[in-house]
TORNU-511751 format. One record per residue (C-alpha): residue in three letters; x, y, z. Coordinates in steps of 0.05 Angstrom, whole numbers. Example, Ala and Ser with C-alpha at 12.3 -4.5 7.8 and 13.67 -1.06 7.14 Angstrom:
ALA,246,-90,156 .
SER,273,-21,143 .
end
This chain:
UNK,2843,-1173,-411 .
UNK,2814,-1104,-418 .
UNK,2773,-1121,-481 .
UNK,2738,-1184,-451 .
UNK,2718,-1144,-388 .
UNK,2690,-1090,-431 .
UNK,2648,-1139,-470 .
UNK,2622,-1170,-405 .
UNK,2602,-1103,-377 .
UNK,2565,-1087,-441 .
UNK,2527,-1154,-437 .
UNK,2507,-1140,-365 .
UNK,2484,-1070,-382 .
UNK,2444,-1096,-441 .
UNK,2412,-1150,-398 .
UNK,2394,-1099,-344 .
UNK,2365,-1053,-397 .
UNK,2322,-1110,-425 .
UNK,2298,-1128,-355 .
UNK,2281,-1056,-338 .
UNK,2245,-1047,-404 .
UNK,2207,-1111,-394 .
UNK,2187,-1089,-324 .
UNK,2164,-1022,-349 .
UNK,2124,-1055,-405 .
UNK,2093,-1105,-358 .
UNK,2073,-1049,-309 .
UNK,2043,-1008,-365 .
UNK,2004,-1068,-389 .
UNK,1979,-1081,-318 .
UNK,1958,-1009,-309 .
UNK,1924,-1005,-377 .
UNK,1890,-1074,-377 .
UNK,1883,-1109,-311 .
UNK,1879,-1048,-266 .
UNK,1830,-1013,-313 .
UNK,1784,-1074,-307 .
UNK,1788,-1071,-232 .
UNK,1775,-996,-231 .
UNK,1716,-1007,-277 .
UNK,1689,-1060,-230 .
UNK,1697,-1012,-172 .
UNK,1663,-958,-211 .
UNK,1606,-1005,-226 .
UNK,1596,-1015,-151 .
UNK,1567,-945,-148 .
UNK,1499,-977,-157 .
UNK,1428,-951,-169 .
UNK,1372,-962,-119 .
UNK,1298,-950,-132 .
UNK,1257,-914,-79 .
UNK,1180,-916,-85 .
UNK,1138,-853,-93 .
UNK,1070,-861,-61 .
UNK,1009,-843,-103 .
UNK,955,-795,-81 .
UNK,895,-834,-57 .
UNK,829,-826,-94 .
UNK,773,-784,-65 .
UNK,708,-813,-38 .
UNK,647,-773,-60 .
UNK,572,-777,-47 .
UNK,523,-787,-104 .
UNK,521,-712,-117 .
UNK,597,-703,-119 .
UNK,605,-676,-48 .
UNK,671,-697,-17 .
UNK,663,-747,39 .
UNK,737,-766,43 .
UNK,791,-721,14 .
UNK,865,-709,21 .
UNK,901,-652,55 .
UNK,974,-632,60 .
UNK,1011,-653,123 .
UNK,1081,-636,147 .
UNK,1117,-702,158 .
UNK,1183,-712,194 .
UNK,1226,-767,165 .
UNK,1290,-802,186 .
UNK,1344,-825,137 .
UNK,1378,-883,172 .
UNK,1440,-883,128 .
UNK,1455,-810,145 .
UNK,1453,-824,220 .
UNK,1512,-872,227 .
UNK,1553,-863,289 .
UNK,1509,-812,325 .
UNK,1441,-840,313 .
UNK,1422,-854,386 .
UNK,1434,-782,408 .
UNK,1397,-754,347 .
UNK,1336,-798,360 .
UNK,1336,-779,434 .
UNK,1336,-705,415 .
UNK,1282,-718,363 .
UNK,1237,-755,412 .
UNK,1240,-696,460 .
UNK,1225,-647,404 .
UNK,1166,-688,378 .
UNK,1143,-708,448 .
UNK,1141,-782,431 .
UNK,1167,-842,470 .
UNK,1239,-857,452 .
UNK,1227,-932,450 .
UNK,1169,-923,401 .
UNK,1211,-877,358 .
UNK,1270,-926,355 .
UNK,1223,-984,339 .
UNK,1193,-945,282 .
UNK,1259,-923,253 .
UNK,1285,-994,255 .
UNK,1222,-1024,226 .
UNK,1235,-1073,169 .
UNK,1174,-1043,133 .
UNK,1219,-991,102 .
UNK,1275,-1001,52 .
UNK,1347,-981,72 .
UNK,1347,-920,26 .
UNK,1276,-899,41 .
UNK,1264,-843,90 .
UNK,1222,-868,149 .
UNK,1163,-823,168 .
UNK,1161,-815,243 .
UNK,1109,-760,254 .
UNK,1051,-729,215 .
UNK,1017,-662,222 .
UNK,1080,-633,254 .
UNK,1069,-560,276 .
UNK,1103,-504,237 .
UNK,1144,-483,297 .
UNK,1174,-553,302 .
UNK,1192,-553,227 .
UNK,1223,-484,236 .
UNK,1264,-509,295 .
UNK,1290,-568,254 .
UNK,1308,-520,198 .
UNK,1347,-475,245 .
UNK,1383,-533,279 .
UNK,1400,-578,220 .
UNK,1469,-596,248 .
UNK,1437,-624,311 .
UNK,1392,-670,271 .
UNK,1433,-704,216 .
UNK,1389,-751,175 .
UNK,1325,-717,199 .
UNK,1285,-683,145 .
UNK,1214,-659,133 .
UNK,1168,-661,73 .
UNK,1098,-643,53 .
UNK,1056,-706,46 .
UNK,983,-723,33 .
UNK,938,-752,87 .
UNK,864,-769,91 .
UNK,815,-713,108 .
UNK,744,-723,134 .
UNK,706,-658,125 .
UNK,643,-689,156 .
UNK,678,-714,219 .
UNK,643,-778,240 .
UNK,591,-773,184 .
UNK,581,-842,152 .
UNK,642,-868,189 .
UNK,621,-941,185 .
UNK,610,-935,110 .
UNK,674,-897,95 .
UNK,721,-934,142 .
UNK,793,-910,153 .
UNK,864,-922,131 .
UNK,926,-946,168 .
UNK,991,-984,161 .
UNK,986,-1048,122 .
UNK,981,-1110,166 .
UNK,1018,-1175,156 .
UNK,953,-1208,133 .
UNK,939,-1153,83 .
UNK,1011,-1155,58 .
UNK,1003,-1229,45 .
UNK,942,-1213,2 .
UNK,967,-1150,-32 .
UNK,1042,-1164,-36 .
UNK,1035,-1206,-99 .
UNK,1005,-1145,-135 .
UNK,1062,-1099,-116 .
UNK,1046,-1072,-46 .
UNK,1104,-1061,1 .
UNK,1109,-1066,76 .
UNK,1104,-991,88 .
UNK,1038,-979,52 .
UNK,980,-940,81 .
UNK,918,-979,61 .
UNK,843,-983,74 .
UNK,828,-1019,139 .
UNK,751,-1015,142 .
UNK,691,-992,102 .
UNK,696,-975,28 .
UNK,768,-954,41 .
UNK,782,-1028,48 .
UNK,733,-1055,-4 .
UNK,758,-1011,-60 .
UNK,831,-1008,-37 .
UNK,862,-1030,-103 .
UNK,826,-976,-143 .
UNK,832,-920,-92 .
UNK,907,-933,-84 .
UNK,929,-916,-155 .
UNK,998,-936,-181 .
UNK,1064,-925,-144 .
UNK,1119,-885,-179 .
UNK,1194,-889,-165 .
UNK,1257,-848,-165 .
UNK,1329,-873,-172 .
UNK,1386,-858,-124 .
UNK,1459,-876,-135 .
UNK,1500,-907,-78 .
UNK,1570,-934,-73 .
UNK,1593,-1001,-47 .
UNK,1589,-977,25 .
UNK,1517,-955,15 .
UNK,1532,-881,17 .
UNK,1484,-840,-25 .
UNK,1520,-805,-82 .
UNK,1460,-777,-120 .
UNK,1388,-774,-96 .
UNK,1362,-754,-164 .
UNK,1396,-803,-210 .
UNK,1357,-800,-275 .
UNK,1286,-776,-283 .
UNK,1233,-802,-234 .
UNK,1173,-843,-256 .
UNK,1113,-804,-228 .
UNK,1060,-840,-188 .
UNK,989,-846,-216 .
UNK,933,-820,-170 .
UNK,879,-869,-148 .
UNK,809,-870,-177 .
UNK,754,-829,-144 .
UNK,698,-870,-114 .
UNK,627,-843,-121 .
UNK,579,-872,-70 .
UNK,503,-881,-71 .
UNK,503,-845,-4 .
UNK,464,-780,-3 .
UNK,497,-733,47 .
UNK,432,-699,68 .
UNK,396,-766,77 .
UNK,457,-792,116 .
UNK,454,-732,163 .
UNK,379,-741,171 .
UNK,387,-815,187 .
UNK,444,-805,237 .
UNK,407,-749,273 .
UNK,343,-790,275 .
UNK,380,-850,303 .
UNK,411,-806,358 .
UNK,342,-779,375 .
UNK,315,-850,377 .
UNK,370,-870,427 .
UNK,352,-809,469 .
UNK,278,-827,466 .
UNK,293,-897,490 .
UNK,335,-872,549 .
UNK,279,-828,575 .
UNK,224,-880,565 .
UNK,205,-924,624 .
UNK,208,-1000,616 .
UNK,141,-1024,643 .
UNK,173,-1090,664 .
UNK,229,-1061,707 .
UNK,202,-990,719 .
UNK,269,-961,700 .
UNK,287,-926,634 .
UNK,309,-967,575 .
UNK,384,-970,567 .
UNK,382,-959,492 .
UNK,455,-981,487 .
UNK,461,-977,411 .
UNK,423,-976,347 .
UNK,423,-978,271 .
UNK,385,-947,214 .
UNK,389,-957,139 .
UNK,355,-925,79 .
UNK,353,-967,15 .
UNK,326,-955,-55 .
UNK,284,-1019,-66 .
UNK,287,-1010,-142 .
UNK,362,-1022,-149 .
UNK,394,-1040,-82 .
UNK,429,-973,-73 .
UNK,443,-954,0 .
UNK,425,-881,8 .
UNK,444,-877,82 .
UNK,472,-923,135 .
UNK,479,-904,208 .
UNK,505,-942,268 .
UNK,507,-918,341 .
UNK,554,-908,376 .
UNK,602,-884,323 .
UNK,674,-859,318 .
UNK,719,-808,282 .
UNK,759,-839,225 .
UNK,811,-785,233 .
UNK,832,-817,300 .
UNK,869,-869,260 .
UNK,914,-820,222 .
UNK,985,-834,241 .
UNK,965,-897,279 .
UNK,939,-909,349 .
UNK,974,-930,413 .
UNK,945,-987,453 .
UNK,917,-936,503 .
UNK,884,-897,447 .
UNK,854,-959,415 .
UNK,826,-989,479 .
UNK,764,-945,484 .
UNK,744,-964,413 .
UNK,746,-1038,430 .
UNK,717,-1034,500 .
UNK,650,-1068,512 .
UNK,634,-1014,564 .
UNK,632,-965,506 .
UNK,587,-1011,465 .
UNK,640,-1023,411 .
UNK,637,-959,369 .
UNK,673,-991,310 .
UNK,619,-1044,302 .
UNK,575,-1029,242 .
UNK,509,-1053,271 .
UNK,474,-1048,203 .
UNK,515,-1105,173 .
UNK,549,-1136,234 .
UNK,497,-1131,289 .
UNK,458,-1197,297 .
UNK,390,-1193,330 .
UNK,325,-1232,338 .
UNK,278,-1202,287 .
UNK,216,-1204,329 .
UNK,151,-1192,291 .
UNK,187,-1158,232 .
UNK,197,-1231,211 .
UNK,123,-1245,203 .
UNK,113,-1221,131 .
UNK,166,-1272,109 .
UNK,135,-1328,149 .
UNK,69,-1308,116 .
UNK,104,-1312,48 .
UNK,128,-1382,65 .
UNK,58,-1402,87 .
UNK,30,-1377,20 .
UNK,84,-1414,-18 .
UNK,69,-1479,19 .
UNK,-7,-1467,13 .
UNK,-15,-1465,89 .
UNK,-48,-1398,76 .
UNK,-88,-1365,21 .
UNK,-103,-1292,7 .
UNK,-177,-1300,23 .
UNK,-169,-1347,83 .
UNK,-186,-1334,156 .
UNK,-139,-1353,213 .
UNK,-153,-1363,287 .
UNK,-121,-1311,333 .
UNK,-131,-1336,404 .
UNK,-95,-1307,465 .
UNK,-50,-1368,471 .
UNK,-25,-1429,433 .
UNK,-6,-1499,458 .
UNK,29,-1548,413 .
UNK,-18,-1607,400 .
UNK,0,-1670,439 .
UNK,56,-1633,475 .
UNK,63,-1667,543 .
UNK,102,-1608,571 .
UNK,40,-1564,564 .
UNK,83,-1504,544 .
UNK,39,-1444,530 .
UNK,58,-1395,476 .
UNK,23,-1329,491 .
UNK,1,-1275,443 .
UNK,34,-1208,457 .
UNK,-36,-1184,479 .
UNK,-78,-1233,520 .
UNK,-139,-1224,476 .
UNK,-178,-1274,432 .
UNK,-187,-1238,366 .
UNK,-225,-1295,334 .
UNK,-215,-1311,260 .
UNK,-181,-1256,221 .
UNK,-151,-1246,152 .
UNK,-77,-1254,137 .
UNK,-74,-1179,125 .
UNK,-104,-1164,193 .
UNK,-56,-1214,227 .
UNK,1,-1170,202 .
UNK,-32,-1104,220 .
UNK,-45,-1125,293 .
UNK,16,-1171,295 .
UNK,-21,-1232,321 .
UNK,30,-1281,347 .
UNK,-16,-1341,352 .
UNK,-31,-1341,277 .
UNK,44,-1348,264 .
UNK,54,-1399,319 .
UNK,6,-1443,280 .
UNK,44,-1431,215 .
UNK,108,-1451,252 .
UNK,76,-1514,279 .
UNK,50,-1533,209 .
UNK,122,-1525,183 .
UNK,143,-1574,238 .
UNK,89,-1624,218 .
UNK,114,-1623,147 .
UNK,185,-1631,172 .
UNK,164,-1695,209 .
UNK,126,-1721,148 .
UNK,191,-1715,109 .
UNK,224,-1763,157 .
UNK,258,-1703,190 .
UNK,301,-1696,128 .
UNK,272,-1633,96 .
UNK,278,-1569,138 .
UNK,230,-1531,93 .
UNK,221,-1471,139 .
UNK,296,-1459,139 .
UNK,298,-1469,63 .
UNK,242,-1419,51 .
UNK,273,-1366,96 .
UNK,341,-1377,64 .
UNK,309,-1366,-4 .
UNK,286,-1298,21 .
UNK,357,-1278,39 .
UNK,362,-1297,113 .
UNK,420,-1338,141 .
UNK,468,-1315,87 .
UNK,507,-1252,71 .
UNK,473,-1202,24 .
UNK,538,-1188,-14 .
UNK,542,-1114,3 .
UNK,608,-1080,-17 .
UNK,630,-1071,55 .
UNK,677,-1117,94 .
UNK,656,-1158,154 .
UNK,583,-1171,138 .
UNK,549,-1223,183 .
UNK,504,-1277,154 .
UNK,458,-1277,214 .
UNK,430,-1345,232 .
UNK,373,-1389,211 .
UNK,380,-1447,259 .
UNK,377,-1519,237 .
UNK,371,-1583,278 .
UNK,446,-1594,269 .
UNK,460,-1524,297 .
UNK,416,-1536,358 .
UNK,446,-1604,371 .
UNK,517,-1579,370 .
UNK,500,-1517,411 .
UNK,468,-1555,468 .
UNK,513,-1616,469 .
UNK,575,-1571,470 .
UNK,548,-1525,524 .
UNK,516,-1571,575 .
UNK,543,-1526,630 .
UNK,495,-1472,604 .
UNK,436,-1513,579 .
UNK,435,-1568,631 .
UNK,385,-1623,613 .
UNK,353,-1586,554 .
UNK,336,-1631,496 .
UNK,383,-1624,437 .
UNK,330,-1651,389 .
UNK,293,-1604,342 .
UNK,225,-1594,373 .
UNK,158,-1564,351 .
UNK,171,-1504,396 .
UNK,234,-1487,356 .
UNK,192,-1476,294 .
UNK,138,-1440,334 .
UNK,189,-1391,363 .
UNK,224,-1380,296 .
UNK,157,-1361,265 .
UNK,155,-1297,306 .
UNK,229,-1281,299 .
UNK,251,-1311,366 .
UNK,288,-1372,388 .
UNK,357,-1384,357 .
UNK,345,-1342,294 .
UNK,385,-1278,284 .
UNK,384,-1225,229 .
UNK,420,-1161,212 .
UNK,385,-1095,198 .
UNK,412,-1097,127 .
UNK,381,-1166,116 .
UNK,314,-1137,137 .
UNK,322,-1078,90 .
UNK,339,-1124,32 .
UNK,279,-1170,46 .
UNK,230,-1112,55 .
UNK,256,-1082,-9 .
UNK,236,-1146,-45 .
UNK,165,-1137,-18 .
UNK,168,-1064,-40 .
UNK,190,-1077,-112 .
UNK,146,-1137,-129 .
UNK,191,-1194,-107 .
UNK,262,-1182,-132 .
UNK,319,-1189,-83 .
UNK,375,-1140,-101 .
UNK,446,-1144,-77 .
UNK,455,-1080,-36 .
UNK,513,-1034,-52 .
UNK,541,-968,-27 .
UNK,586,-957,-88 .
UNK,560,-926,-152 .
UNK,621,-918,-197 .
UNK,696,-905,-199 .
UNK,725,-848,-241 .
UNK,794,-823,-257 .
UNK,810,-753,-233 .
UNK,792,-726,-302 .
UNK,723,-757,-297 .
UNK,736,-816,-343 .
UNK,695,-876,-322 .
UNK,735,-934,-293 .
UNK,679,-979,-269 .
UNK,605,-975,-258 .
UNK,572,-1015,-202 .
UNK,507,-1038,-234 .
UNK,445,-1064,-197 .
UNK,445,-1139,-191 .
UNK,384,-1183,-178 .
UNK,406,-1243,-136 .
UNK,339,-1276,-121 .
UNK,264,-1274,-119 .
UNK,213,-1282,-64 .
UNK,183,-1351,-73 .
UNK,112,-1326,-84 .
UNK,73,-1293,-141 .
UNK,72,-1218,-155 .
UNK,-1,-1217,-134 .
UNK,17,-1247,-67 .
UNK,75,-1198,-58 .
UNK,27,-1140,-73 .
UNK,-21,-1169,-21 .
UNK,33,-1169,33 .
UNK,54,-1098,15 .
UNK,-18,-1073,19 .
UNK,-28,-1111,84 .
UNK,29,-1073,116 .
UNK,-6,-1007,105 .
UNK,-54,-1029,159 .
UNK,3,-1027,210 .
UNK,10,-951,205 .
UNK,-63,-936,191 .
UNK,-98,-977,244 .
UNK,-49,-1027,272 .
UNK,10,-1031,319 .
UNK,44,-967,293 .
UNK,-18,-923,286 .
UNK,-1,-882,347 .
UNK,70,-871,323 .
UNK,42,-844,257 .
UNK,-12,-798,285 .
UNK,-10,-733,245 .
UNK,32,-762,189 .
UNK,-1,-748,121 .
UNK,-15,-821,104 .
UNK,-68,-798,54 .
UNK,-13,-765,12 .
UNK,46,-808,31 .
UNK,21,-878,49 .
UNK,69,-918,91 .
UNK,72,-994,95 .
UNK,111,-1021,154 .
UNK,119,-1071,209 .
UNK,135,-1065,283 .
UNK,178,-1116,319 .
UNK,194,-1127,393 .
UNK,250,-1177,403 .
UNK,260,-1210,471 .
UNK,333,-1218,490 .
UNK,333,-1240,563 .
UNK,363,-1219,610 .
UNK,369,-1155,570 .
UNK,311,-1107,557 .
UNK,270,-1115,493 .
UNK,298,-1093,426 .
UNK,257,-1045,384 .
UNK,247,-1055,308 .
UNK,210,-1019,254 .
UNK,214,-1031,179 .
UNK,177,-986,129 .
UNK,169,-972,55 .
UNK,141,-909,23 .
UNK,102,-888,-14 .
UNK,67,-954,-4 .
UNK,34,-955,-73 .
UNK,101,-946,-109 .
UNK,158,-949,-58 .
UNK,221,-908,-70 .
UNK,250,-918,-1 .
UNK,256,-974,49 .
UNK,276,-953,119 .
UNK,295,-1000,175 .
UNK,309,-977,246 .
UNK,332,-1016,308 .
UNK,344,-994,380 .
UNK,380,-1043,425 .
UNK,344,-1048,492 .
UNK,296,-995,467 .
UNK,229,-1027,484 .
UNK,171,-1042,438 .
UNK,176,-1032,363 .
UNK,122,-980,366 .
UNK,155,-943,424 .
UNK,223,-921,397 .
UNK,240,-951,329 .
UNK,174,-930,295 .
UNK,183,-856,315 .
UNK,255,-860,292 .
UNK,235,-886,223 .
UNK,177,-836,219 .
UNK,226,-778,227 .
UNK,270,-805,171 .
UNK,208,-810,126 .
UNK,189,-739,143 .
UNK,256,-714,119 .
UNK,255,-758,57 .
UNK,188,-729,34 .
UNK,202,-656,49 .
UNK,163,-653,114 .
UNK,192,-618,175 .
UNK,226,-672,217 .
UNK,211,-670,291 .
UNK,264,-638,335 .
UNK,250,-690,389 .
UNK,215,-757,387 .
UNK,155,-780,426 .
UNK,142,-852,444 .
UNK,94,-886,397 .
UNK,53,-929,445 .
UNK,64,-997,475 .
UNK,49,-1050,422 .
UNK,87,-1108,391 .
end
C-alpha cells in the first residue's frame, strides 16, 4: 500500500507544480503584454495642448514716418485657472482687493469662455510696480496668479487724429463671426474703429504657439514641451496723414468752435452754440487725405483694458455731442450753398445754362402756376438783375438756382415723372453714395427721391400732418440750394470740390498709403483710384473753378479773406449757410488753393455756427495760412454775415 500512496503523492505534487508554473507564466504574460499596453495607454494620456502666442501689432505711421500709434510694454497680471483648484474663491477675493477691482467683474473675466483652459487669463494691465512686487513677495497667497510683460497700444499724440486712427479692444461676437474662419480666437484684441479696424488683418500679424504637456486630469506637467513657434509681428501702416497739417487742422477747428460760441446769432440775439464741427484737407490730385478733424474728440487710450458701462456712458451721451462720431464721414448735413457749383454743373450738362449766358437774380422766386403762392426768398432781399453764372456763384444768388431746380422739375414732369434727372446728375457727382474711403462707418448722405419722400411722410403722419407726399416743384427748388431733404457729409463735399480742382476726376479718398513689414519690405501699396467724372467738359469745369475765385476776391467770403495774399496764393471757394430748424444755422466753407493749380482742398463745417462767411470761412482760411507757410492767426475773427 505504501508504493501506490507514494505514486499518488508524486502525481499531486506534479500537478500542483504544473498549475503553479502555468499561473506564474500567465502572470508574466499579463504583465509583459496586456499590462504594458494599458500602461502605454495611460502614458499616452499625458497629452499636449497648444497655447497661442499673441503677435506684436503693427505700428501706424504718418506719411513722414512719425509714429502715430505704437506699442509699449505693460505689466499684466494673469490667472491660471487650473492652478487655483480648491482655493480659487479666496485667491480671487484677495486679488480683487489688491488690484482694486470689483470681485464680480474679476470672477466673470476669469470664467470667460473667451480663453482656453490652459491659457492664462489677463485680468489687469498697466499694473504698478509695487503691486507686482507684492505678488512676488506673497506668491503662496496667490497660487495661479502670475504676471508678465505684454505689449499694449501707445498713442504719443494723445487725441491727435483719434477718429482716423481708432482704437482696439476685445473682439466682439460679430467680429468673431467674421474673423473666426481666418483663425481668430475669442480672446483677441482687435481694431474697433478707424484704420485699426479697416486694416485689422494686416496690422495683426500671425499668431505663434507653444506646447504644454498635461495628464489625464488636466494637470500641467511641462509648460515648455518642445520648441515654441514664434509669432510674426503685424505690418506697419503708413498713412497719408501729415502730422503737422493734422495739428494745424485740429487747432483751427477748435478756434472755429470758439469763434462760433462768442459770435451773436442775429436771429436770437444769443451766441451760437457751435456744438460740433469737422474739417478735412485732401490732395485733389490723388484722393489722399492729409488731415481729418472732428469735434468733439476723445482719447483712444481710454479703451485700453476695456471700459465699464459708467466709463463708456459719457462717450455715447448726446449731451456731450457724441465724441466718437467722426463728423467728416458720418455727420449728415444740409449742404446749403456749397451745393450750388454742382447744381450749376448739372444745368450746364442739361443745357439749362451756358458759359456766356445771363440769369435773372430777383429778390424772390415763386413757382409758376403754384396755387399755394409759396415765396422762395433770396438770402439777401435785393434784385441783382441779370448776371453771369460766375457772378451767381460769387454772390451766391439763391433765385438763379431756384430757377434751375424748377427747370429740373419741368423735365421730370415731361418724362412722365419717370426720370429723376436731378437726382441722377447729383449722384453722378458723388452725392447720395459712399465715397469708398478706407474708414469704417461712412454715411452715404441722402439725395431724396419721390419714393423717399412718399415713405417718409406716409409713415410719419404724426409729424407731417396733412403734408402732401407727392414730389412737388418746391422739392427740386429747395434741393437746388442744398436744403430740403438732401444731406451730405463733409467728406463728400471734399471729394466733389476736388473734382472741380483737378479738372473733373472723382477720386476715391483714402487715408492709407502703404503697408510695410518691420524691415521695410513693401506688403501693399494703396494706389489712387479714379471712380468717376463730373458730367461736364474740362472747359466747363475750369469755368466753375475760376468762378469760385470771385467768392474770396469780391463775393460772400471777401471779408473773411481780407489781408490774405490772394495775389500770390489765389483761393477758390464757396460759402454755405444751411438752415436746420429749430437749430441755429450750420456754417460751411469749401476751398481749393492755389486756384490756378490746386494742391489742397479744404472743407470746414461748424454745427450751429452761423453763416458760412462768419465761422467756417475763417476756420478754412487759417488752415490755408498754415499750408502755405503763412503765420496762422492765434484767434479767429468773424468773417461777415453773408450766405
